[in-house]
C-alpha positions in Angstrom: -37.0 34.3 23.2 -36.7 37.9 24.2 -34.3 39.5 26.6 -35.4 40.1 30.2 -34.8 43.3 32.1 -31.3 42.1 32.8 -30.2 42.3 29.1 -27.7 45.1 28.5 -29.0 48.4 27.1 -26.6 49.6 24.4 -27.6 53.3 24.8 -26.8 53.4 28.5 -23.3 53.6 29.9 -23.8 51.7 33.2 -21.7 49.7 35.5 -20.9 46.1 34.9 -19.0 43.5 36.7 -15.9 44.1 34.7 -14.4 46.6 37.0 -14.7 49.6 34.6 -15.3 53.2 35.6 -18.8 53.1 37.1 -19.4 56.9 37.4 -22.6 58.1 35.8 -21.8 59.7 32.4 -21.4 63.4 31.7 -22.9 64.8 28.5 -20.6 66.5 26.0 -20.7 70.3 25.6 -22.4 69.8 22.2 -25.0 67.5 23.7 -25.6 69.9 26.5 -26.1 72.9 24.1 -28.5 70.8 22.1 -30.6 70.1 25.2 -30.6 73.7 26.3 -31.7 74.8 22.8 -34.4 72.2 22.7 -35.8 73.2 26.0 -35.8 76.9 25.2 -37.3 76.1 21.9 -40.4 74.7 23.7 -41.0 78.3 24.9 -40.1 80.1 21.7 -42.8 82.8 21.8 -42.1 83.7 25.4 -38.4 83.8 24.7 -38.9 86.1 21.8 -41.2 88.5 23.7 -38.8 88.5 26.7 -35.7 89.3 24.5 -37.7 92.1 22.8 -38.5 93.8 26.1 -34.9 93.5 27.3 -33.6 94.9 23.9 -36.0 97.9 24.2 -34.8 98.5 27.8 -31.2 98.4 26.8 -31.7 100.7 23.8 -33.4 103.2 26.1 -30.5 103.1 28.5 -28.0 103.7 25.7 -29.6 106.9 24.7 -28.1 108.5 27.8 -24.5 109.0 26.6 -25.5 110.9 23.4 -28.0 113.0 25.4 -25.3 113.9 27.8 -23.0 114.7 24.9 -25.8 116.9 23.4 -26.1 118.7 26.8 -22.3 119.4 26.7 -22.5 120.8 23.2 -25.5 122.9 24.2 -23.6 124.4 27.0 -20.5 125.0 24.9 -22.6 126.6 22.1 -24.7 128.6 24.5 -27.9 127.4 22.9 -30.2 128.4 25.8 -32.0 126.9 28.7 -35.0 125.7 26.8 -32.9 123.2 24.9 -31.2 122.1 28.1 -34.6 121.6 29.7 -35.8 119.5 26.8 -32.6 117.4 26.8 -32.8 117.0 30.6 -36.4 115.8 30.3 -35.5 113.4 27.6 -32.6 112.1 29.8 -35.0 111.5 32.7 -37.6 109.8 30.5 -35.0 107.5 28.9 -33.7 106.5 32.4 -37.3 105.8 33.6 -38.2 103.8 30.5 -35.0 101.9 30.7 -35.5 101.0 34.3 -39.1 99.9 33.8 -38.4 97.8 30.7 -35.2 96.3 32.3 -37.2 95.3 35.4 -40.0 93.8 33.4 -37.7 92.0 31.1 -35.7 90.6 33.9 -38.8 89.3 35.7 -40.0 87.7 32.4 -36.6 86.1 31.8 -36.4 84.7 35.4 -39.9 83.3 35.1 -39.1 81.6 31.8 -35.9 80.2 33.0 -37.4 78.8 36.1 -40.1 77.1 34.1 -37.5 75.5 31.9 -35.4 74.5 34.9 -38.5 73.0 36.6 -39.0 70.8 33.6 -35.3 69.8 33.8 -35.5 69.0 37.5 -38.6 66.8 36.9 -36.9 65.0 34.0 -33.7 64.4 36.0 -35.7 63.0 39.0 -37.8 60.9 36.7 -34.7 59.6 34.9 -32.9 58.9 38.2 -35.7 56.8 39.6 -36.0 54.9 36.3 -32.3 54.0 36.0 -31.5 50.4 36.4 -30.7 49.8 40.1 -27.4 48.2 39.3 -26.3 51.4 37.5 -27.0 53.5 40.6 -25.5 51.0 43.0 -22.3 50.7 40.9 -21.8 54.4 40.6 -22.4 55.1 44.3 -25.5 56.8 45.7 -23.6 60.0 46.3 -23.1 60.5 42.5 -26.7 60.7 41.6 -27.5 62.6 44.9 -24.9 65.2 44.1 -26.4 65.7 40.7 -30.0 66.1 41.8 -28.9 68.4 44.6 -25.6 70.3 44.1 -25.8 70.4 40.3 -29.4 71.4 40.2 -28.7 74.1 42.7 -25.7 75.4 40.6 -27.9 75.6 37.5 -30.7 77.2 39.4 -28.5 79.9 40.9 -27.0 80.7 37.5 -30.4 80.7 35.8 -32.0 83.0 38.4 -29.1 85.3 39.4 -26.7 85.4 36.5 -28.5 84.7 33.3 -30.7 87.9 33.4 -27.5 90.0 34.0 -25.7 88.2 31.2 -28.5 88.7 28.8 -28.7 92.4 29.5 -24.9 92.7 29.4 -24.7 91.1 26.0 -27.3 93.3 24.5 -25.6 96.4 26.1 -22.3 95.5 24.6 -23.7 95.0 21.1 -25.7 98.2 21.1 -22.8 100.2 22.7 -20.4 99.2 20.0 -23.0 100.2 17.5 -23.5 103.5 19.2 -19.7 104.2 19.1 -19.7 103.4 15.4 -22.5 105.9 14.9 -20.6 108.6 16.7 -17.4 107.9 14.7 -16.1 104.6 13.4 -12.6 105.5 14.5 -13.8 105.7 18.1 -15.4 102.2 17.8 -12.1 100.8 16.4 -10.2 102.4 19.3 -12.6 100.7 21.7 -12.0 97.3 20.1 -8.3 97.4 21.1 -9.2 95.6 24.3 -10.9 92.7 22.4 -7.7 90.6 21.9 -6.9 90.7 25.6 -10.5 89.8 26.5 -10.5 87.0 24.0 -7.2 85.6 25.3 -8.3 85.8 28.9 -11.7 84.2 28.2 -10.3 81.4 26.1 -7.6 80.7 28.7 -10.2 80.6 31.5 -12.7 78.5 29.7 -10.1 76.0 28.6 -8.9 75.4 32.1 -12.0 76.0 34.3 -14.1 73.3 32.6 -11.7 70.6 33.8 -11.2 72.2 37.2 -14.9 72.6 38.0 -15.6 69.1 36.7 -12.9 67.7 39.0 -14.3 69.7 41.9 -17.8 68.2 41.4 -16.4 64.7 41.1 -14.2 65.0 44.1 -17.1 66.4 46.2 -19.2 63.5 45.0 -16.4 61.0 46.1 -16.1 62.7 49.4 -19.8 62.5 49.9 -19.8 58.8 49.0 -17.2 58.2 51.7 -19.4 59.8 54.3 -22.4 57.8 53.2 -20.6 54.5 53.3 -19.1 55.3 56.8 -22.6 56.2 58.1 -24.1 53.0 56.7 -21.4 50.8 58.1 -20.9 52.7 61.3 -21.6 49.6 63.5 -19.1 47.5 61.5 -16.5 50.2 61.6 -16.8 50.5 65.3 -16.7 46.7 65.8 -13.4 46.5 63.9 -12.1 49.7 65.4 -11.5 51.1 62.0 -12.6 54.7 62.7 -9.1 56.0 62.2 -8.8 54.4 58.7 -12.1 55.9 57.6 -11.4 59.3 59.0 -8.0 59.3 57.3 -9.6 58.3 54.0 -12.2 61.1 54.4 -9.5 63.6 55.2 -7.4 62.7 52.2 -10.4 63.0 49.9 -11.4 66.3 51.5 -7.8 67.6 51.0 -7.9 66.7 47.3 -11.2 68.5 46.9 -9.9 71.6 48.7 -6.7 71.6 46.7 -8.7 71.6 43.5 -10.9 74.4 44.8 -7.8 76.4 45.4 -6.9 75.8 41.7 -10.3 77.3 40.8 -9.7 80.4 43.0 -6.3 81.0 41.4 -7.8 80.6 38.0 -10.5 83.2 38.7 -8.1 85.7 40.2 -5.9 85.5 37.1 -8.9 85.9 34.9 -10.1 89.0 36.7 -6.6 90.6 36.5 -6.6 90.2 32.7 -10.1 91.8 32.5 -9.0 94.8 34.4 -6.0 95.3 32.2 -8.1 95.1 29.1 -10.5 97.7 30.4 -7.7 100.1 31.2 -6.1 99.8 27.7 -9.5 100.2 26.0 -10.5 103.3 27.8 -7.1 104.8 27.3 -7.4 104.1 23.5 -10.8 105.8 23.3 -9.7 108.8 25.3 -6.6 109.2 23.2 -8.5 108.8 19.9 -11.1 111.3 21.0 -8.5 113.8 22.0 -6.8 113.6 18.6 -10.1 113.8 16.7 -11.2 116.7 18.8 -8.0 118.5 18.1 -8.5 118.0 14.4 -12.0 119.3 14.6 -13.4 116.0 13.4 -15.7 115.7 16.3 -17.3 117.9 18.9 -16.5 117.9 22.6 -20.0 116.4 23.2 -19.2 113.6 20.8 -15.9 112.8 22.6 -17.7 112.9 25.9 -20.4 110.6 24.6 -17.7 108.2 23.3 -15.9 108.1 26.7 -19.2 107.5 28.5 -20.2 104.8 26.0 -17.0 102.9 26.6 -17.1 103.5 30.3 -20.6 102.0 30.3 -19.0 98.9 28.7 -17.0 98.2 31.9 -20.0 96.9 33.9 -21.6 94.7 31.1 -18.2 93.3 30.0 -17.3 92.7 33.6 -20.7 91.0 34.2 -20.4 89.0 31.1 -16.9 87.7 31.6 -16.8 87.4 35.4 -20.1 85.5 35.2 -18.3 82.9 33.1 -17.2 81.5 36.5 -20.9 80.9 37.5 -21.8 79.8 33.9 -18.9 77.3 33.9 -20.2 75.8 37.1 -23.7 75.7 35.8 -22.5 74.2 32.5 -20.7 71.4 34.3 -23.9 70.9 36.3 -26.0 70.8 33.2 -23.7 68.3 31.5 -24.0 66.0 34.6 -27.8 66.4 34.6 -28.2 65.8 30.9 -25.9 62.8 31.3 -28.5 61.3 33.7 -31.5 62.1 31.5 -29.7 60.6 28.5 -28.9 57.4 30.5 -32.5 56.7 31.5 -34.3 54.0 29.5 -36.4 55.5 26.8 -40.0 55.7 27.8 -39.3 54.0 31.1 -39.3 50.6 29.6 -36.6 49.1 31.7 -37.7 50.2 35.0 -41.2 51.6 34.8 -43.2 51.2 38.0 -44.9 47.9 38.3 -48.5 47.9 37.4 -47.9 50.6 34.8 -47.5 48.1 31.9 -50.1 45.5 30.8 -49.3 42.1 32.1 -48.6 39.4 29.5 -51.4 36.9 28.8 -49.5 34.2 30.7 -46.5 34.2 33.1 -43.1 33.7 31.4 -40.7 30.8 31.5 -37.2 32.1 32.3 -34.0 30.4 31.2 -30.7 31.2 32.9 -27.9 30.1 30.5 -24.2 30.0 31.5 -24.5 33.0 33.8 -21.4 34.2 35.7 -21.1 37.4 37.8 -18.4 38.9 39.9 -18.5 42.0 42.2 -15.9 44.6 41.8 -12.8 43.8 43.8 -14.0 40.3 44.7 -11.4 37.6 44.8 -13.8 35.1 43.1 -17.0 35.1 41.1 -20.3 35.1 43.0 -21.8 33.0 40.3 -20.0 30.6 37.9 -21.6 29.2 34.8 -25.1 28.8 36.3 -27.7 27.2 34.0 -31.2 26.5 35.1 -34.8 26.7 33.9 -37.7 28.5 35.7 -40.9 26.9 34.4 -43.8 29.0 33.4 -46.0 29.9 36.4 -44.0 27.8 38.8 -42.3 28.7 42.1 -38.6 28.0 42.4 -36.7 28.2 45.6 -33.0 29.1 45.9 -31.3 27.7 48.9 -27.8 27.4 50.1 -25.3 28.6 52.7 -24.6 32.3 53.2 -22.4 33.5 50.3 -23.5 30.7 47.9 -24.9 33.2 45.4 -28.6 32.9 46.1 -29.3 36.7 46.4 -27.0 37.5 43.5 -28.8 35.1 41.2 -32.2 36.3 42.3 -31.3 39.9 41.6 -30.0 39.1 38.2 -33.3 37.2 37.3 -35.2 40.3 38.5 -33.1 42.5 36.2 -31.2 44.2 39.0 -27.7 43.8 37.5 -26.4 42.2 34.3 -24.5 39.0 34.0 -20.8 39.3 33.4 -21.2 36.3 31.1 -24.1 34.3 29.9 -27.7 35.5 29.5 -31.1 35.4 31.1 -34.0 35.1 28.7 -37.8 34.6 28.7 -40.3 33.3 26.3 -42.8 36.2 26.8 -43.9 38.2 23.8 -43.2 41.4 25.6 -40.1 43.4 24.9 -39.1 43.1 28.6 -40.4 41.3 31.6 -42.1 43.4 34.2 -40.1 41.8 37.0 -40.7 42.8 40.7 -38.2 42.3 43.5 -39.1 42.2 47.2 -36.0 42.1 49.4 -35.5 41.3 53.1 -34.5 45.0 53.6 -37.9 46.3 54.8 -38.7 50.0 54.8 -41.7 52.0 56.0 -42.3 55.0 53.9 -43.4 58.2 55.4 -47.0 59.0 54.6 -50.3 57.2 54.8 -51.0 53.4 54.4 -52.5 54.2 51.0 -49.4 56.1 50.0 -47.2 53.1 50.9 -49.4 50.7 48.9 -49.8 52.9 45.8 -46.0 52.9 45.3 -46.7 49.6 43.5 -49.7 50.9 41.5 -50.2 54.7 41.6 -53.6 54.6 40.0 -55.1 52.0 42.3 -58.5 52.7 43.8 -59.2 52.5 47.5 -61.2 49.3 46.8 -58.1 47.7 45.1 -55.9 48.6 48.1 -58.4 47.1 50.5 -58.7 44.0 48.4 -54.9 43.5 48.3 -54.6 43.9 52.1 -57.4 41.3 52.7 -56.1 38.8 50.1 -52.7 38.8 51.8 -54.2 38.5 55.2 -53.2 42.1 56.3 -56.6 42.8 57.8 -54.9 44.2 60.9 -54.1 47.3 58.8 -57.8 48.0 58.4 -58.7 47.7 62.0 -60.4 50.7 63.8 -57.9 53.4 64.4 -55.9 52.5 61.4 -57.1 52.3 57.8 -55.9 53.6 54.5 -55.6 57.2 55.8 -53.5 56.2 58.8 -50.1 58.0 58.8 -47.2 55.6 59.1 -43.6 56.3 59.9 -42.0 59.7 60.2 -42.1 61.9 63.3 -45.9 62.0 63.4 -46.7 58.5 62.2 -47.1 55.2 63.8 -44.1 52.9 63.5 -44.8 49.2 62.6 -42.8 46.2 63.6 -40.6 44.7 60.8 -42.9 41.8 60.2 -45.8 44.2 59.6 -43.7 46.2 57.1 -42.8 43.0 55.3 -46.5 42.2 55.2 -47.2 45.5 53.5 -44.4 44.7 51.0 -46.2 41.5 50.0 -49.5 43.3 49.6 -47.7 45.8 47.3 -46.4 42.8 45.3 -49.9 41.5 44.9 -51.2 44.9 43.9 -48.4 45.3 41.3 -49.5 42.0 39.8 -46.2 41.3 37.9 -45.7 38.3 35.6 -42.3 37.6 37.3 -41.9 37.9 41.0 -38.6 37.6 42.8 -38.5 37.5 46.6 -35.3 37.6 48.5 -36.0 36.2 52.0 -39.3 38.1 52.1 -40.2 36.8 55.6 -36.8 37.3 57.2 -38.2 39.5 59.9 -41.1 37.3 60.9 -41.2 35.3 64.1 -43.3 32.4 65.3 -46.3 34.7 65.9 -46.4 36.1 62.4 -44.7 33.3 60.4 -48.0 31.5 59.5 -49.7 34.7 58.4 -46.7 35.8 56.2 -46.4 32.3 54.8 -50.0 32.4 53.7 -49.5 35.9 52.2 -46.4 34.6 50.4 -48.4 31.6 48.9 -51.1 34.0 47.7 -48.7 36.5 45.9 -46.8 33.7 44.2 -49.9 32.0 42.9 -50.4 32.1 39.1 -47.2 33.7 38.3 -43.5 32.8 37.7 -41.8 33.2 41.1 -38.3 32.9 42.5 -37.8 32.8 46.3 -34.6 33.0 48.1 -35.6 30.8 51.0 -33.8 31.3 54.4 -36.3 28.9 56.0 -36.4 25.5 54.4 -40.1 25.0 55.1 -40.6 27.7 52.5 -38.5 25.7 50.0 -40.5 22.6 50.8 -43.7 24.2 49.6 -42.1 25.3 46.3 -42.5 23.5 43.0 -38.7 23.3 42.4 -35.6 23.7 44.6 -32.2 24.8 43.4 -29.3 24.4 45.9 -26.3 26.7 45.2 -22.9 26.1 46.6 -19.9 28.5 46.0 -21.8 30.2 43.1 -22.6 27.0 41.3 -25.7 24.8 41.0 -25.0 21.8 43.3 -28.4 20.1 43.2 -31.9 20.8 42.0 -35.3 19.0 42.1 -38.4 18.8 44.2 -38.2 18.6 48.0 -39.1 14.9 48.0 -36.7 14.0 45.2 -33.8 15.8 46.9 -34.5 14.1 50.2 -34.5 10.8 48.4 -31.2 11.6 46.7 -29.6 11.9 50.2 -27.3 14.6 49.0 -26.4 18.0 50.3 -29.9 19.3 50.5 -31.0 16.3 52.5 -28.1 17.0 55.0 -29.1 20.6 55.2 -32.8 19.6 55.8 -31.8 17.2 58.6 -29.7 19.9 60.3 -32.5 22.5 59.9 -35.2 20.2 61.4 -33.1 19.0 64.3 -34.6 19.9 67.7 -31.6 22.2 68.6 -32.0 24.1 65.4 -35.8 24.5 65.9 -35.3 25.8 69.4 -32.8 28.4 68.3 -35.3 29.7 65.8 -38.3 30.0 68.1 -37.8 33.4 69.7 -40.8 35.6 70.4 -41.4 38.6 68.2 -44.3 41.2 68.1 -47.6 40.2 66.6 -48.3 41.4 63.1 -49.4 45.0 63.2 -48.2 45.5 66.8 -46.9 49.0 67.3 -43.5 49.6 68.9 -44.4 51.6 72.0 -42.4 54.8 72.2 -41.9 55.8 75.8 -39.7 58.8 75.3 -38.9 61.3 72.5 -38.4 60.3 68.9 -39.9 57.2 67.1 -37.6 54.4 66.3 -36.0 54.6 62.9 -37.4 52.6 60.0 -36.2 49.1 59.9 -34.7 48.9 56.5 -32.1 50.6 54.4 -34.0 50.6 51.2 -37.5 50.1 49.7 -38.8 47.1 47.8 -37.0 47.3 44.5 -39.4 47.3 41.5 -38.0 46.6 38.1 
């Protein structure tokens, strides 16, 4: 027996039902540095060439102070205009060469960094879509959204706007100190007087800013989550007149974020004050030392001038280097959060690779649910309690019961969307993990063509395979004249479909994915009398020859299944075939009698649009898509 997709992954810090901290992890500084080095190492030759060009440009720029010093000495010595002209020409040439090499090196560095960042963005997005769905749900959608938007933006801004300046500044500082030492070591020592103050200010800033910026990111994420939840539940909030409560919560979280941002501003202002003080002390030391050495005849006036110019030139690169630490810290925090996502993703996409991407086992698996319990965070009781049942190989099992009985929770755990708090779910397949596929009642029409919508299940599918899947599931309406695989669906320019039609496409996707284990959570919930028979036939086709679990909201669906499990208050109350459960005259039989009563049948027979019928838009914008999320593939 091998674990199904619901088995815990020891390398992934994800949410569980235990009530632990569910935020997505943040990589350690050491791990972040390792990842940056690894990615830069993939472009070693370009990096070396780029640094060489920048170094040559910086060296050219640093010939300016000694040339100016030589011009001063030439004037003092009265050496003649020819020498002044030569020095002037050399000065102009050095400036031009420095500008050209600096521009070229900067462009090369930005191009290199953007290529590295593009790879990081792709890996983060790939990792995010491959994360176990329960991990994303437990952490809150705003967490991962803030990482792939705000954090990527912070890294991109630092990489494009700050990193070239920092690289040039670092090279300038190193070569300037070397130039001072060449002029006179004592001048270099005088310039180093400011180093202790720089070191203290930088160490103090880095120690505090990392926590401050990390808190700011997290508080912004929390605030965003509050907005998302309020928008999603707007109707419920209005119904319970709870607008004031939610606005108060949003205001409190916003105030905490703003207060922490003020801490960041105060920290930066203090840091800049220390830097200005250090620069003043350093320049004063160089000027005083130059004055003493000039008085002793140890150096010339030109040398003293060059030394002062050298140190003055340090103001800008040191300021750039140290003040950019503010941007670098924000980018570093963003990088740590991004690397945390990439490290959390299943290696190689095993746990949540797109359906159809892995070979299907030779035969569908039998699944065993053993002593499974599960509780949602903050819930007063467990949604499932010690559930044990067997799902035979290649058979269809229906889960029935009242609302809140645990049907959908059990179905999602079987599909691998979530992990049991206790117990385990195992399969007898030889594969390392089951390629489970979950279709929920929450239908969604994706923007794009009909082919785009279908290829979500199998990206490499041919047009012939798409057509075959539509015809096999009875979705021929999608191929009628005026529609077809190239027809644009959804979005401002596409044709909106009724909910039953979107569910029909979801079943066609399931057939196209061809998973060994299929879990359907009320897959025909949006169907009406006109479309029920067609969707029922499609449902029968997609469950054929595979292990299937159906959360049945209509008991006629359960009647057609091989086995029925009745859940009550999170426990298995009854199980058996439809006929056997009726003969037992227990809770299922009572539920069936109530369901098939004339009054119940009349309440269910309400007209709905035919499959494939378009919702006619008489005014401006198309109606929004019917669902909150896509079919969940795992």
